[in-house]
N, C-alpha and C positions, 0 to 999 in steps of 0.2 A: 282447271277448276280451282277456285279460291279456297284457301284454308280458313277454317272458322277460328276467329280470334277469341281471346279470353273474355272480352267484353260481350261478344255474341253468345258464348256459352253461359255467361252470367245471366244475361237477359233471358235466354231460353230456360234456364233453371228457375228463375223467378216466375216467369209466365207459367211454366208447368206446375210449380207448387201452388200458385194462385188458382189455377184451373182445378187442380185436385182438391184444394180446400173448398172452393165454391161448390163443386159437385158433391163433396161430402156434406157440406152444410145444407144443400137442397135436399139430399136424401134424408138427412136427419130431421129437417123441418117437415118433410112429408110424413115420416113415421110419427112424429109428435102430433101433427094435425090429425092423423088417422086415429091415434090413441084418444085424442080429445073428442073426436066425433063419435066414438064408440058409445052405444047407449048405456045408461046407468043400470046396474042390476036392480031388479025389483025385490022387495022384501025388507026385512028389518035388519039388514047387515050394516047399517050405518054406524060409523065410528063416533067419536066424541064431537058434539056440536052438530050432529046430523050429516057430517061429511062421509061420503062413501069412499072407503079406501081403494086406491087403484093398485093393481098388481105391479110389482116391481119387476121390470123386464131387463134393466141394466143398459138399455139403449142410450140413455142420456149420458151415462158414464163413458161409453165407447165413443160417443160424439165428442165429449170433452177431451178424452184421451187422444183421439185422432187430431183434433184441433191443436192440442198442445204439442204433439209430435211435429205437425206441419209448421207451426209457428216457431218451434225450436230449430227445425231444419232451415227455415227461412232466415232466422237471425244468424245462425252459424254461417250460412252461405254468404250472406251480405257482409258479415264482419270479416270473414277470411279472405274475401276477394276484393274488397273495396280499395285497399291500399294499392294492390297490383293494377287495378283498373285505372285509378287516378294517375299512377306512374305512366301507363300506356297513353292516356289521354294527354297528359302534360308533355310527354316525350313526342307525341305526334304533332302537337301545336308548336313546339320548339323547332322541330325540323322543317316546318312549313315556313317559318319566318326567316 
């Protein structure tokens, strides 16, 4: 059985983080859409300018925090392994010639 190379681990990590970020974004978008489709409360509880204040749930903050953590992990992963991957690629092309 073939051993997994550093390049393959890098690709697997990038794909996994991208999939997790996409799933997190879809879940957040569904929550936001559900909040937007919620019926407006009846009565005179309108705020300034006639706007009805929405309850603060903190979901958008968690979505932002999750996106920042995933983006930070992605940047760190790319920056830490790019040099080694390039060395492997260049070393493989030199040995072929």
